[in-house]
Every structure is written in structure tokens, then in C-alpha cells.
N, C-alpha and C positions, 0 to 999 in steps of 0.2 A: 242714682248710682252711676259711677263712672263707667264709660264704655271704652272699648279698645281704640277707636279713632281719636277720641279726646286724649287718651294717654300717649298715643304715638305723636300727636301734635306737641304735647308737653315734652316728649323725648327729643323732638327736633329742636325746640327752643332751648332746652337745657344744654344740649351738646353744642349748639352754636355758641352759646355763652361760654361754655367750658373751652371750646376751641379758641375763642378770643383771649381767654386767660392764658392758655398755653402759648399762644402766639406772642403775647406780651412777655412772658417768661423767656421764650426763645430769643426774642429780640434783645432783651435786657442782659441775658447771659449767653452769648454766642458759643462759649466753650462747653455749655451743657448740651451736648449733641443729642442726648435722649429726649430733650424737650421737642426736637423737630419731629420725632416719630410720634410722640404723644399728642402734638398739635395735629398732625395728619390723621391720627386715629380718631380724635374728637370730631374733626370736620368730616371724616368719612362716615361716622355714625349718623349724622344729620340726613344726608341723602338716602342712606339705607333705611332709616325710619320713614322718609317720605315715600319711598317705593312701597314699603309695607302698607302705608296709609293709602297709597293709590289703588291697592287691591280692592278696597271697599267701594271705589268709584268706577273701576274698569273690570270688565268680565274676564280679562285674560289672566293667566297665571304668571305671565312674564314679570310683572312688578314684584311678586313674591320671590321669584327666582333671582332677580337682580338685587333685591333687598337682602336676601339671605347671603348672597355671595359678598356684597359690600360689607355687611356686618361681620362676616368671618374675616375679611381683609382688615377691617378696623381693629379687631382683637389681635390679629397677627402683627399689625403695626405697633400696638401697645406692647406686645411681647418683645418685638425687636428693640423698642425703646428701653426696656428693662435690660436686654442684653448689652446695649451700648452703655447704659448706666454703670454696669459692672465691668466695662472695658473689654467686652467680648464683641466679636464681629457679628453684625446683624445677619440672620439667616434668611436672605431673600429667597433662596432656592426652596427651602423648607416651607416658607410662607406661601409661595406660589403653588407648590404641590398641594398644600392643605386647601387653599382656595379653589384650585382647579378640581380637585376630587369632590369637594363639597358641591360646587356648581354642577359637575357632571352627574353626581348621584341624585341631587334634587331634580335635575332636568329629566333624568331617566324615570324617576318615580312620579313625575308629572305627566310626561308624554308617552313613554314606552309602556310603563306599567303603573297605572294610577293607584297609589297607596298612600294615604295620608299618614298612617303610623310610621311607615318607613321613611317618608320625607322628613318627618319630625326627628326621627332617629339620626338620619344623616346630617341634618342641620345642627342638631345638638352635639354630635360627635365633632363636626367641623369646628365648632366654637370651643368645645371643651379642650381640644388638643393645645392651642396656643395659650388658653387660660391655665392649663396645667404647667406649661413652660414658665409662665409668670410666677405661679405659686412655688415651683421648684427653685427658681432663681432668687426670689426675694427672701425665702426662708433658709437658704443655704448658708450655714455659718462659716464656710470656707472663705467667703468674701470678707470676713471680719464679723464683729458683733452685729447682730441684727437690730437695727434701730427701730424706734416705735412706728415710723412710717412704713417700713418694710413689713413689720409684723401685721399692721393693719391691712396692707395690700395683700399679704399672704392669706390672712383670714378671710377677707372678702373674696379673693380668687377661689378659695375652697367652697365658699357659700354659693358663688355663681355656678361653679361646677356642679354642686348639689342640685341647683335649680335645673340646670341642663339635663342632669340625669333623671330628675323627677318627671320632666315633661314626657319623654318617650315611655317611661314606665307607667305613668298614669294613663297615657293614651292607649297602651296595650291592654290596660285593665278596664277600658271603656270610657274614660273621662274624655271630655272634648277640649283639647288644647290646640285647635287648628287656628293658625293665624289668618285664615281667609275669611273669618267672620267673628263677630263679637259675642263672647260668652262671659259669664262671671268668673270662671276659672281662668280664661285667657286674660281678662282684665287684671286679675290678681297677679298672674305671672308677669305681665308687662310692668305693672307698678313695682313689683319687687325687683325686677331687673333694672329698672330706672334708678331706684334707690341704691342698689348694690354697685352698679356701674359708675354712678356719680361719686359714690363714696370711695370706690377703687381709685379714681383719678385724684381724689384728695389724698389718698395714701401715697400715690406717686409724687404729689406736690410736697408732702411732708418729707419724703425721701430726698427730694431735690433741695429743700430748705436745709436739711441736716447736712447734706454734702457741702453746700455753699458755706454754711456756718463753720464747718470743720476746715474748709480751705482758708477762710478768713483767719481762723485761729492759728493755722499753720503759718500763714504769712506774717502774723504778729510775732512769730518766733524765728523769722529768717531775716538776714541782712539783705537789704534791697540791692546793693551793688554786687556783692560776691555770691549771693545765694546760699551761703553757709549759715549756721546758727548765729543768732545775735546774743548780746550780753544777757538778756532776760532768759533765753533758753539755756545758756551755759549755767547761770546761777541755779536754775531749776534742777539741771542734771547734777551739778556739784552738790546740792543739798541732798539729792537722792543717793549719790555715791557716798557721801559722808555717813548717812544713816546706814547704808548697806555695809560700809567698812566697819562701822562701830559695832554692828551686830555680828559680823563674821570674823572680824580681826584681820581681814585681808586688805592690804593697802591699795591705793591707786596713785597714779602719777599725774602731775599737771605741768604743762609747759606754757610759759608766757613768752610771747614773741613780739619783738619790735623791729620794724623795718628801719635800718640805719640810713640816715640822710634823706628821709622821705620829704621833709620840708624843702630841701634843696631841689629835689626832683620837681615838686610842684612849682617852685619859684622859677626854675630854669626852663622846664619843658611844658609847663601849664598843668592845670588840674585834670585835663583829659588824659594826659600821660600818667599822672598820678593814679587815676582810677584804673587805667589799663595795667599799671604796675601791681595794684592790689589784686586785681582779678587774675593776673598771671601768677602771682605768688600763691594764691588760693589753689589754682590748678596744680602747681608743682608740689605743694605740700600734701595735697590729697593723694598724690601718687605714692607717697611714702608712708601713708597710714595703713593701719590694719582694719579689718572689719570690726565694727563696734567702737572704734576711736571716733572722737568728736572734735571737729575743727569749728571754732567760733571766732567771729570778728567782734571785739569788745570795744573798739574805739576807732579813731581815724586810721592809724597805721599799726594798731595793736591787735594781736590775735592770741587765742589760747587753744591748746589742744588737751583734751581730757582723755586719759588712757585708763579705762576701767581695769581693775584687777591686775595692775602693773606695779612693778617695783621702781625704785629710783634708778637702778641700773638700766631697766628697760626704757625708762624715760630718756636717759642719756643716749641710748642707742637710737631712738627716734629723732632726738635733737641732732645727732651726728648725721643721720640720713638727710634731714632737711637742709642742714648746712652744706652737705656735699652736693645736693641737686642745685642749690642756689649758686654755689661756686662754679659748678660745671656750666650752668646757664650764663654766668658772668663771663667766663672764658669764651663762650660761643658768641657773645654779643658783639655786634659790629655796626658801624654806621650810626644811625639814629637810635639804635636800640639802647635801652636803659638797663644796665645790670642791677640785680637785686642783691643786697647784702642784709643779713639779719643778725640780731643778737637774741639769745634764748636763755631763759632761766628755767631750771627744772627743780620741782619740789615733789615730795612724797607725803601722802597722808600718814600720820602717826597717831597713836592713841590719844596723845595730849591735844590733838586738834579737835577731836570729838566730832560733834555734829555742826561745827561752825565752818562753813565753806570759805568765809573771808580770811580765816587764819591760814589755810593752805594757799590761798591766793596771795596773801601778803608774803609768804615764804618764797613763792615763785618770783614775785616782784623783786625781792631782795637779791635773789640769785641773778635776775636779769640786770640789776644795777651793777652787780659784780662783774658780769660779762662785758657790759659797756665800759666800765672803768678799766678793764684790762685791754681795751683797744678795739672793741666792737667786732662784728663779724665772727662771733664765736659763741660758746655757751658755757654756763656755769651751773653747778648743782648745789642745792641747799643741804647742808649737813648740820643737824642740831639734835643733840642727845641720841645720836645713832652711831653705830660703829663706822669708822672710816673704811673706805674700800682699800683692799690690799693693793700694793703697787702693780702687781701683775694683772689684777683685775681691771684696774684703771687703764692700764696699757692696752689690754685686749678690747676694752669697750670704747674708749675715747682716744684712740691713737692720735698722737700729736696735739691733743687738746688739753690745756691745763685745767685742773679741777679747782674751783673756788669754793670756799666755805663762806656763805653769806653770814653777815652779823647775826647774832642771836636776837630773838625777838625781845 
């Protein structure tokens, strides 16, 4: 039959191995700040178990006092790692208060008033508090959908709390769960806690893997240079918008933008200046968009703007805003600054487009060609089987801008 010293030895070995795994994760993914806390927590569990093991070879209660305090600190570090995982500030103050109160209460019931049941109660409460914090954080749906790793961590946290609660209750009922000597009940409790705590760390590991996988998926939908959506992301959103528009009958607008003379900028000033030009345009354009609008880079100097639930008129208004900010920027340029000029084509989803995003993209492209044909640094709107805008409406929306009807498809 397994005894408690053997189990504590296994506890030390397991958590040293787990600490090495977390150390590797921490080194490989330095932006995963929570891994630092989980690494410290795993390595803290090993000396805590060593102190508990030392109680069987030394007559003093000091090893148990030190082991209990370190184990409480280890769980607090794990809870702080979960806080950092969800972007919250780690509660060092709360952790130190919990560890300090646990240490003081255990010491009191060791030396001032010797009571094994009360020591076990204080020890269990000290560990249950940070474990409850872990359960609350990982099962909180306000952080977004609870992933499988978080669900596993939450379930295991609740089971560990149940074990912590069962120990003092069983002790008060006469069962022997004292860590200072080996009994069958104590061996069962230690074995169960080893299994649950190791599994809890694998729950944290699954949470980290899920987070890293999502970050990789997000990066696959972003343009490396400008940080806006790439063509793949745009086509996904266009497909979704076409399906939504087909169901509701409410249109959306699409702007296709081309930077005029971009090749000349690259040839004259170098590719670094061209990259800076693209980044600068991205920043300027984003200042003129509304919440929910999507800016994407679809090629070298080509961009698209998706305007959900917007009409052709609203698309023309956004195009005018972007042209205005680019012209203001061009007037302010001096010295080595490179002014930016753009041509924009504007199209609107109509029922005949249906669920085919390439059709509305082709219409915006035709409007873009019309804008370039008219002398560049302007915009044109695509009109096909839709009523033309009244003269006063055109004047109010696109003052001083000619409206072009791109060729029919």
C-alpha cells in the first residue's frame, strides 16, 4: 500500500517535470505572460512537498508550517497566472494577504493553541480562496466563449475545492487527515490532490494552446505590413455580407482604392518609402471610417473598404472623406515627404449580385477604372439598373466630384 512519504516524493518529481514544461513554454512564447506565473507555481510546489516530506524525518512542526505556506503561495501564483491570461492585473497584494493569514493561523494553532482540526481548516481555507478565484475566472463567459481547456480547469478547480472542504469536515467528524503522519485516508487525499493538480495544469496548457492557435489564425487574416485585414479576410467578410444582404434585402457598399503613382514612389524614393506610404495611408483612411467598417489591403497598393448596411450614397461620402484627408495631407507635405493621391471606385450590393462577392468586387473595380480614366485623384460610383442620383443629391454628397457610371457588366 502506498504511504504518504512515497506520495510526497512522487509529488516533488511530478511538479519538477511540470515546471520544466512550463519553463519551456515560457521561453518559447515570451508574450504569454501567464506562463511565467504557472512556471513559478509548479516549481514552488516542489519545495512545498519537500517540506511536508521533511516532517516525517524531523520532529519539528516548522517543515509543515513552511510547506503549507509555500503550497498556498503556489496556488496563488497559479491564480495570478489565470488573471494575466485574461488580461487582468495580477493581485500580488491579495496573494500576500492570503499567504500571510494562512501562515499566521497555522502557526497560531501549532504553537499558541495546539489544534490539529483547526490547523487543517486554516490550511484548507488558505488554499481554497485562490482556487476559487481560478474557477471563477476560467468559467466566466464575459471573457468570451469558454474553451475546452478553461472548462477542464474550472471543473478540476471545483473538485480540488471539494477535496479541501472534505478534509476539515472529515477531521471534525473524527477521521485522521493529519499531514504529520501517514494514514490510509491521508494517502488517498494526497494521491487525489496529485492527480487533480497535475490535470489542472494540463487544463492551463490547453488554454494556452487554444490562445496561441487563435493568435496564429488571426495573423493569417492580417496584412503583415499595415496590420489591416488581408484579401482572405476581406473575401470571408464579403461572402458573409452578401449572404446577410440576400436574406435581409439591405445593401452594403464596397470601395476599391488604388494609390496613384505608387510605382513611381518606389522607383524614385525606394521601397522603404513605398512601405511607409502604405502605412501612412492606412492610418489616414482609418480615421475616416465608422465603427464596423472594414479596411483591407488586397494587393501591393490596392485597398478595399467594406461598409456594412450602407448605401451607394454613404459609400460616396466615405470616399469623399478619404480623398479630402489625402489632399489635405498632400498640401501639408514638404521637403522629402511624399504626398499620397488615390483613386476610388464605389459599388453597392444589389439583388442581382446575390451571394457572389466577386460580382460586387468587379463593379467596384469598373468604377475605379472610370475614376482613373477621368484623371485620377478622384472617385467614381457604379450605377447599374438602379435609379440615378438626383442632381441636388449628387451635389450635396460629392461636391465638386463628377459621378461616373461604369460600364455595365
